[in-house]
C-alpha positions as CSV (number, residue, x, y, z in Angstrom):
1,M,-12.2,-75.8,52.5
2,E,-11.5,-73.9,49.3
3,L,-7.9,-74.1,48.1
4,I,-6.2,-70.8,48.0
5,P,-5.7,-70.1,44.2
6,V,-1.6,-69.9,43.3
7,L,-1.0,-65.9,42.2
8,N,-0.4,-65.7,38.3
9,Q,2.1,-63.5,37.2
10,A,0.5,-62.1,34.5
11,D,-2.3,-61.2,36.4
12,V,-0.2,-59.4,39.5
13,D,2.0,-57.5,36.3
14,A,-1.6,-56.6,34.9
15,V,-2.5,-54.4,38.6
16,T,1.1,-53.4,39.1
17,A,0.6,-51.6,35.9
18,I,-2.4,-49.5,36.9
19,V,-0.7,-48.7,40.1
20,R,2.9,-47.4,38.4
21,A,0.7,-45.6,36.1
22,S,-1.3,-43.6,38.7
23,A,0.2,-43.5,42.1
24,T,4.2,-43.5,41.9
25,S,4.5,-42.9,46.0
26,F,1.9,-45.6,46.8
27,Y,3.8,-47.9,44.3
28,H,7.3,-47.3,45.9
29,G,5.7,-47.4,49.5
30,M,4.4,-50.9,49.5
31,K,7.4,-52.8,47.3
32,M,8.5,-53.5,51.1
33,L,5.7,-56.2,51.6
34,P,6.4,-59.8,50.4
35,P,5.2,-60.4,46.8
36,E,1.8,-61.8,47.8
37,R,0.6,-59.0,50.4
38,R,2.2,-56.2,47.7
39,A,-0.3,-58.0,44.7
40,A,-3.2,-57.6,47.2
41,M,-2.4,-54.1,48.5
42,Y,-2.1,-53.3,44.5
43,A,-5.4,-55.2,43.9
44,I,-6.9,-52.6,46.7
45,Y,-5.5,-49.8,45.4
46,S,-6.4,-50.5,41.9
47,F,-10.0,-51.1,43.0
48,C,-10.2,-47.8,45.0
49,R,-8.9,-46.1,41.7
50,L,-11.3,-47.4,39.4
51,V,-14.7,-46.7,41.6
52,D,-12.9,-43.5,42.4
53,D,-12.7,-42.3,38.6
54,I,-16.4,-43.5,38.2
55,A,-17.4,-40.8,40.8
56,D,-15.3,-38.2,39.6
57,E,-16.3,-38.4,36.1
58,D,-18.3,-35.6,34.4
59,A,-21.6,-38.5,33.8
60,P,-24.9,-38.0,34.6
61,L,-25.6,-39.5,37.7
62,A,-27.6,-42.2,36.7
63,A,-24.8,-43.6,34.7
64,K,-22.7,-43.2,37.7
65,R,-24.7,-45.0,39.9
66,K,-24.9,-47.5,37.5
67,L,-21.5,-48.3,37.0
68,L,-21.2,-48.3,40.6
69,H,-23.9,-51.0,41.5
70,G,-21.7,-53.1,38.6
71,W,-18.9,-52.8,41.0
72,R,-21.2,-53.8,44.0
73,Q,-22.1,-57.1,42.0
74,I,-18.1,-57.4,40.9
75,I,-17.5,-57.4,44.6
76,A,-19.8,-59.9,45.5
77,G,-18.9,-62.4,43.0
78,V,-15.5,-61.9,44.3
79,F,-16.6,-63.1,47.8
80,A,-19.1,-65.8,46.0
81,G,-15.6,-67.1,44.1
82,R,-16.5,-65.5,40.7
83,T,-13.7,-64.2,39.0
84,S,-13.3,-62.6,35.6
85,N,-10.2,-60.5,35.1
86,A,-6.5,-60.0,36.9
87,L,-8.0,-57.4,39.1
88,T,-10.5,-59.9,40.5
89,R,-8.6,-62.7,40.6
90,I,-6.0,-61.1,42.8
91,L,-8.7,-60.0,44.8
92,R,-10.1,-63.2,45.5
93,V,-7.0,-64.6,46.5
94,A,-6.1,-61.6,49.0
95,V,-9.5,-62.6,50.5
96,L,-9.2,-66.1,51.1
97,N,-5.6,-65.5,52.4
98,Y,-6.2,-62.3,54.7
99,R,-9.8,-63.0,55.6
100,L,-10.9,-59.3,54.3
101,R,-14.7,-58.5,54.5
102,E,-17.0,-57.7,51.6
103,A,-18.9,-54.8,54.3
104,D,-15.7,-53.0,53.7
105,F,-15.5,-52.9,49.8
106,V,-19.1,-52.1,49.8
107,A,-18.6,-49.3,52.3
108,I,-16.1,-47.7,49.6
109,I,-18.3,-47.7,47.0
110,D,-21.1,-46.4,49.4
111,G,-18.4,-43.4,49.8
112,M,-17.8,-43.3,45.9
113,E,-21.7,-42.8,45.6
114,M,-21.8,-39.6,48.3
115,D,-19.3,-38.1,45.9
116,A,-20.6,-39.2,42.7
117,G,-24.1,-37.0,43.0
118,A,-24.4,-33.5,43.9
119,P,-20.8,-31.8,45.2
120,I,-20.5,-32.4,48.9
121,V,-20.6,-28.8,50.0
122,A,-20.7,-28.0,54.2
123,P,-21.7,-31.5,55.3
124,P,-22.7,-31.6,59.3
125,L,-20.0,-33.2,61.3
126,P,-21.8,-36.9,61.3
127,I,-22.0,-37.2,57.8
128,L,-18.3,-35.9,57.5
129,E,-17.4,-38.7,59.5
130,L,-19.0,-41.1,57.8
131,Y,-17.7,-39.9,54.6
132,C,-14.4,-40.7,56.1
133,D,-15.0,-43.6,57.7
134,R,-16.1,-44.7,53.9
135,V,-13.5,-43.5,51.8
136,A,-10.8,-43.7,53.9
137,S,-10.9,-45.8,57.4
138,A,-12.4,-48.7,55.4
139,V,-9.8,-49.0,52.9
140,G,-7.7,-49.1,56.2
141,R,-9.4,-51.8,57.5
142,L,-8.6,-54.0,54.6
143,S,-5.0,-52.5,54.4
144,V,-4.2,-53.3,58.1
145,R,-5.3,-57.4,57.4
146,V,-3.1,-57.6,54.4
147,F,-0.2,-55.8,56.3
148,G,-0.7,-58.9,59.0
149,D,-2.2,-57.5,61.9
150,S,-5.9,-58.0,62.8
151,S,-6.2,-57.2,65.8
152,T,-8.9,-55.1,67.8
153,S,-5.6,-52.7,68.0
154,A,-5.1,-52.9,64.2
155,E,-8.7,-52.1,63.6
156,D,-8.6,-49.1,66.1
157,T,-5.4,-47.9,63.8
158,A,-7.4,-48.0,60.8
159,Y,-10.4,-45.9,62.3
160,A,-8.2,-43.0,63.4
161,L,-5.3,-42.9,60.9
162,G,-7.8,-43.0,58.0
163,R,-9.9,-40.3,59.3
164,A,-6.8,-38.3,60.1
165,L,-5.3,-38.9,56.7
166,Q,-8.7,-38.0,54.9
167,L,-9.2,-35.0,57.1
168,T,-5.6,-33.8,56.1
169,N,-6.3,-34.4,52.8
170,I,-9.6,-32.3,52.5
171,L,-7.7,-29.2,54.7
172,R,-4.7,-29.4,52.0
173,D,-7.3,-29.5,48.9
174,V,-9.7,-26.6,50.1
175,R,-8.9,-24.5,47.2
176,E,-9.2,-27.3,44.8
177,D,-12.6,-28.4,45.8
178,A,-13.9,-25.2,45.8
179,S,-12.9,-24.6,42.4
180,R,-15.1,-28.1,41.7
181,G,-17.9,-26.4,44.1
182,R,-17.0,-29.0,46.9
183,L,-16.6,-27.8,50.1
184,Y,-15.9,-30.8,52.7
185,L,-15.3,-28.3,55.8
186,P,-17.9,-28.9,58.3
187,Y,-21.4,-27.0,58.6
188,E,-21.1,-26.8,62.3
189,Y,-17.4,-25.4,61.9
190,L,-18.1,-23.0,59.2
191,R,-21.2,-21.4,61.0
192,Q,-19.6,-21.0,64.1
193,E,-17.0,-18.8,62.6
194,S,-19.7,-16.9,60.5
195,V,-18.2,-18.3,57.1
196,P,-20.3,-18.2,54.0
197,L,-21.4,-21.5,53.1
198,D,-20.6,-22.1,49.7
199,P,-17.4,-22.6,48.4
200,Q,-16.1,-19.3,47.1
201,G,-17.6,-17.5,49.5
202,A,-15.9,-19.7,52.0
203,M,-12.5,-19.2,50.2
204,E,-12.9,-15.4,50.2
205,S,-13.7,-14.8,53.7
206,S,-11.0,-14.0,56.0
207,R,-12.6,-16.3,59.2
208,L,-11.6,-19.4,56.9
209,P,-8.4,-20.2,59.0
210,F,-10.6,-20.4,62.2
211,V,-12.1,-23.1,60.6
212,C,-9.6,-24.6,59.6
213,V,-7.8,-24.6,62.7
214,K,-10.7,-26.4,64.5
215,L,-10.7,-29.2,61.6
216,A,-7.0,-29.7,62.1
217,R,-7.6,-29.7,65.8
218,L,-9.8,-32.6,65.3
219,A,-7.2,-34.5,62.7
220,M,-5.0,-34.1,65.0
221,R,-6.7,-36.0,67.7
222,Y,-7.0,-38.7,65.4
223,Y,-3.3,-38.9,64.7
224,K,-2.9,-39.0,68.1
225,E,-5.4,-42.0,68.7
226,A,-3.7,-43.9,65.6
227,E,-0.2,-43.5,67.2
228,T,-1.3,-44.6,70.6
229,S,-3.2,-48.0,69.0
230,M,-0.2,-48.4,66.7
231,A,2.3,-48.8,69.3
232,L,-0.1,-52.0,70.3
233,C,-0.1,-53.6,67.2
234,D,2.4,-55.8,65.4
235,Q,5.4,-53.4,65.0
236,K,6.8,-55.4,61.5
237,A,3.6,-55.6,59.9
238,M,2.5,-51.9,60.5
239,K,5.7,-50.4,58.9
240,P,3.5,-49.2,55.9
241,A,0.7,-47.8,58.4
242,R,3.6,-45.9,60.5
243,I,4.4,-44.5,56.6
244,M,1.2,-43.7,56.0
245,L,1.3,-41.8,59.1
246,A,4.8,-39.8,59.0
247,S,4.0,-38.6,55.6
248,Y,0.9,-37.0,56.0
249,K,1.0,-35.7,59.4
250,P,4.1,-32.9,58.3
251,L,1.4,-32.0,55.9
252,L,-1.1,-30.9,58.3
253,L,1.7,-29.4,60.8
254,K,3.1,-27.3,57.6
255,L,-0.6,-26.1,56.6
256,H,-1.0,-24.9,60.2
257,R,2.8,-22.9,60.0
258,R,1.4,-20.9,56.7
259,S,-1.8,-20.4,58.7
260,Y,-4.0,-22.2,55.9
261,D,-3.2,-19.3,53.5
262,Y,-4.1,-21.3,50.4
263,K,-3.3,-18.2,48.2
264,K,0.5,-19.7,48.7
265,G,-0.5,-22.8,46.8
266,R,-0.9,-26.6,47.5
267,V,1.4,-27.6,50.2
268,S,3.6,-30.6,50.0
269,L,6.5,-32.1,51.3
270,S,10.4,-31.4,49.7
271,P,12.8,-33.9,48.8
272,I,14.6,-33.4,51.5
273,E,12.2,-33.5,53.9
274,K,10.8,-37.0,52.0
275,L,14.5,-38.4,53.0
276,K,14.0,-36.9,56.8
277,L,10.6,-39.0,57.2
278,A,12.4,-41.8,55.6
279,A,15.1,-42.2,58.2
280,Q,12.9,-42.1,61.0
281,V,10.6,-45.0,60.0
282,Y,13.6,-46.9,58.5
283,L,16.1,-46.8,60.6
284,P,16.3,-47.6,64.3
């Protein structure tokens, strides 16, 4: 049996710096976790950030695929016990401590490859579901194990909550994505509402809100499934997941109240709304 290495504080500091620089809300949200679990989550986030940056950078597809292939080799090395820097050393400890699965890391890279090529435009629902599973639910499957719950209910929570959060992101970012030539709204919904299948044409369509309503219903179904599964989980362990749900579901409701009018700007929660949400989660 392999002895689990002890975390090196310099490694923890290096990974923490990555998170603090790029994700203030995530950095503070994970501070509630015990140090080893927090370090594991920061390492998972850092991995996700790095591969996402590759997918988003302005570089030839072949170059991006080569870099992502490099990450496949790095992850394979982590699971084989080969580490070379702060991030891989902390990931190795996390893999051993929380029985993380290589398939979930690979799924995340697969999701980034979907984004690395030609812009995703009007994907069929099965492709959108696959994309959400790779870029969001796979992260959830890693996260719930680090949180301390590897039960079937926790897996079900990761499945549903990951999809709910990603669909909320898609609905929130329709205008920004369209400006980059992307349209994550599903082909079936666009066709049903006679909305053009190209990003700019969709943005100009008066029927776009009806497409968004359909996708929001799907997201709400996943939120409800996540809430049902979460109720069967270890409540203390799943507190970070409850915070994520409590932070994102109101964004979807806000979008709905403004009738998906993207001319009003990007939806977000006010400081007062954030305080109310924090009170709901932290106070009995």
